[in-house]
N, C-alpha and C positions, 0 to 999 in steps of 0.2 A: 240551393243548399249552402253554397259558399257565402252568399250574402247573409243568410240567417246566422251562420257561424261567426261571421265578422261582427254582426250586430250584437250577438251575445258577448263576444270578447270586448267590444267597445263598451257595452253596458257594465260588464264586470270591472273594467278599468275605471270607468266613471264612478262606480260605487266605491272602489278603493280610494280614489282621489277625494271624494266627498267625506269618507270616513277619516282620512288623514287630516283634512282641513278642519273637521269638527274637533278632533282630538287636540290639534294645535291651538284652535280657538279657545277650547276649554282651559287648557294649561295656561295660555297667555292671559286669559281673563283672571284666573286664580292668581297668577304672578302679579297682576296689577293690584289685586286686593291685599297683597302683603304689606303695602304701605299704610294701610288704615288699621289702626290698633284694634278697633272693634271687629274687624273682619279677618285679622291675621290668623288666628287659630283655626278658623273654619277653612281658610285658604290653604294653610299648611296641610290640613287633613286631606283636602281634595288633591293637592299636589302629591302627597305621599301615596295615596291610593293610585293615582294615574301613573306615577313613575314605577310603582311596584308592578302594576298590571303590564306596562310596557316592557319592563325588564324581564318579567316572567315569560311573556310571549316571545321576546327576542332571544331568550336563552334556551328555548325548546330545542331538543336535538334534531327533530325531523323538520325538513324544509317544508314550508307552507306559505300561502299568501299572507296569513296572519302574522307569521314570524317575520317575513320580509317587511310588512307594513310597520310592525313594531320597531324593527331596526331602523328603518328610514326615519320614522317620526322621532325616535329617541335621539338619533344623531342630529337631526335638524334642530330639535329643541335644545339640545346641549350646546350647539353652536350659536343659537339665536335667542338665548334667554333674554327676557326683557327687564330683568331686575339684577341688582348688585347685592341683594340681601344675602349676607354671608351664611346665615343659618340655613336658608333654602339651598344655596350652592353646596354646603357641606352635606346636607341630606341627599342631594342628587349624587354627589360623589360617592357617598357611602352605599347607596342603593346600586349604582352602576358598577361598583367594585365587587359586589357579591358574585360568587361563582354560579 
């Protein structure tokens, strides 16, 4: 029974890690598209949606794996942004400052 419980826990941890990695990859890919004028607006839309989703999940009052994931990912992305695009940085600051 303990082995099964450990396997389930390991599976859940792996699933969360894969979800975190996928979110980071999506955001970083969109950040990379900010440099291309033809892709900029679409990239900003994707980034706006991702940051709003993360911030909403991170600010939920009840503790959950979803809230913890959103907090980890948003902090990591905030510290490791791949662009110096000031419009994007201002958008992230504005979203993160919302109550």
